[in-house]
C-alpha positions, 0 to 999 in steps of 0.5 A: 120515676126511674123512666124519667131522666132527671137529676132529681137532687139538682132539679130541687136544689134549683126549685129551693134556690128560686123559691128563697130568691123569690121570697126575699124579692117579695120581702124586698118590695115590702120594706120598699113599700113600707119606706114609701108609705112613711114618707110623703110627697114632698117631705123626703129628708135623703140626709135621713134615710142615708143616716138612718141606713149607715146607723144600721150597718 
């Protein structure tokens, strides 16, 4: 390991950050899919969706 010129702390930090970002993207995609499956074609109510989002915050 001493022959490899790498800043291991920075490398590990970067890998952890990338993994967290990937997990966040996967979670967001799953949330979008759940929302998409709840809405039936032609029955989407933007007003209801906006109010639900606003009330959660």
